[in-house]
C-alpha positions in Angstrom: -12.6 9.5 6.3 -14.0 6.4 7.6 -14.4 5.9 11.3 -11.7 4.8 13.4 -13.5 2.1 15.0 -13.5 -1.3 13.4 -16.1 -2.8 11.5 -17.7 -5.7 13.8 -18.7 -7.7 10.9 -15.0 -7.5 9.4 -12.8 -7.5 12.6 -10.8 -10.4 13.2 -7.3 -11.1 14.1 -6.9 -14.0 11.8 -8.2 -14.9 8.2 -11.6 -13.8 6.9 -14.0 -14.9 4.0 -14.8 -11.2 3.5 -14.1 -9.8 0.3 -13.9 -6.0 -0.9 -12.6 -4.1 -3.6 -9.4 -2.3 -3.4 -10.0 1.2 -5.3 -6.9 2.9 -6.0 -7.4 6.5 -6.9 -5.3 9.1 -8.8 -6.1 12.6 -9.5 -9.7 11.9 -8.4 -10.3 8.9 -10.9 -10.0 5.0 -10.4 -6.6 4.0 -11.5 -7.2 0.4 -10.7 -9.9 -1.7 -8.9 -9.3 -5.1 -8.0 -11.0 -8.0 -5.4 -9.1 -8.7 -2.3 -9.7 -10.9 0.9 -10.1 -9.0 4.2 -7.6 -10.5 6.7 -8.0 -8.1 9.6 -9.3 -4.8 10.6 -8.4 -3.3 13.9 -9.9 0.1 13.3 -6.7 1.8 12.4 -5.0 -0.8 10.0 -6.6 -2.9 7.5 -4.9 -5.9 6.1 -5.9 -7.5 2.9 -4.5 -10.1 0.3 -5.1 -10.2 -3.3 -3.2 -11.6 -6.3 -1.2 -9.6 -8.9 -4.2 -7.9 -10.3 -2.1 -6.1 -13.2 -2.2 -7.3 -17.0 0.8 -9.3 -17.7 4.1 -8.8 -16.3 5.3 -5.7 -14.7 9.0 -5.6 -15.0 10.5 -2.6 -13.0 14.1 -3.9 -13.6 14.5 -4.2 -9.9 11.6 -6.7 -9.5 8.8 -8.4 -11.6 5.3 -8.5 -10.6 3.6 -11.5 -12.6 0.9 -13.8 -12.5 0.9 -16.0 -9.4 2.5 -13.4 -7.1 0.4 -12.7 -4.0 0.3 -9.5 -2.2 -0.4 -9.0 1.4 -1.4 -5.1 1.7 -1.5 -2.9 4.8 -3.5 0.1 4.9 -3.8 2.6 7.7 -6.7 4.9 8.4 -4.0 7.5 10.3 -1.0 7.1 8.0 0.1 8.4 4.7 1.2 5.2 3.3 0.6 1.5 2.3 3.0 -1.4 2.5 2.6 -4.4 0.2 4.4 -7.6 1.0 5.0 -9.3 -2.3 5.5 -12.9 -2.5 6.1 -15.2 -5.6 3.9 -18.0 -6.5 6.2 -20.6 -4.3 5.8 -18.1 -1.1 9.0 -16.5 -1.3 9.3 -12.8 -0.3 10.4 -10.5 -3.3 10.3 -7.7 -1.3 8.0 -4.5 -0.1 6.3 -2.2 -2.4 5.2 0.9 -0.6 2.6 3.6 -2.0 2.4 7.0 -0.5 -1.1 7.5 -0.1 -3.6 9.5 1.7 -5.1 7.8 4.8 -7.1 4.8 3.7 -11.0 4.8 4.1 -13.0 1.3 4.1 -16.6 1.8 3.4 -18.8 -0.7 2.6 -17.2 -3.1 0.5 -14.6 -0.7 -1.0 -11.1 0.1 0.5 -10.5 3.6 -0.9 -6.8 4.7 -1.2 -5.6 7.8 -3.1 -2.2 7.5 -4.5 0.0 10.4 -4.3 2.7 9.3 -6.8 5.8 8.9 -4.5 6.5 5.1 -3.8 9.4 3.1 -2.1 10.9 -0.4 -2.8 12.6 -2.5 -0.4 13.8 -5.9 -1.5 13.6 -9.0 0.7 17.1 -9.1 1.5 17.2 -5.1 2.6 20.0 -4.6 0.1 17.7 -2.5 -2.3 15.8 0.4 -0.9 14.9 3.1 -3.4 12.7 6.0 -3.6 10.2 5.9 -6.9 8.5 8.4 -8.8 9.8 11.7 -7.1 9.5 13.1 -10.7 5.9 12.3 -11.3 5.2 13.9 -7.5 6.9 17.0 -8.3 5.2 17.4 -11.9 1.8 16.7 -10.4 1.7 20.0 -8.3 0.6 18.9 -5.1 3.1 21.0 -3.3 1.2 23.9 -4.9 -2.3 22.8 -4.7 -2.3 21.2 -1.1 0.9 22.2 0.4 -0.1 20.6 3.9 -0.9 16.9 2.0 2.5 17.4 0.0 4.6 17.8 3.1 2.7 14.9 4.8 3.8 12.7 1.9 7.1 13.5 1.7 7.5 13.0 5.6 5.8 9.5 4.9 8.2 8.7 2.4 11.2 9.7 4.6 9.7 7.6 7.6 9.4 4.6 5.3 12.8 5.1 3.6 14.3 5.1 7.3 12.4 2.1 8.5 13.6 0.3 5.6 17.2 0.9 5.9 17.1 0.1 9.6 16.3 -3.5 9.0 13.1 -5.4 8.6 9.5 -4.2 8.3 8.5 -6.7 10.9 7.6 -4.3 13.6 5.8 -2.0 11.1 3.5 -4.9 10.1 2.8 -6.5 13.5 
């Protein structure tokens, strides 16, 4: 895990021209890698912004990610999740897609994040809060191979769901 102190060259409360690659790992392999602009790094929380990095449209049924969408992504070095605010090309918030992950590691120009399969969606108006991929998580066997990590992942999902149902994510993302 990276040091908790902020990288002085990257630290800033506002926008930055610094670029980095977000590397999402799954099962020890790179699932996706995409460029992002570093907005801030306070030593605990790292915030980046990136356009939708997928190929074409990804339609989940409850939300569509597509060209023109912009993700402002919040990662923590001390929490087991990442929260991604999703806006359409006009700037309207679609909602928040949350990945349950091991704590993020920023090293050099890469932000490394290990996906643990569990996800949560919260719509912009808060009427749709749903847990995702619990079947994938169970099938992955983390509870058997790393019970402490599995317990931390489930606790993180429970925490995010409670925050999503209580109201806005504003406090979490400040």
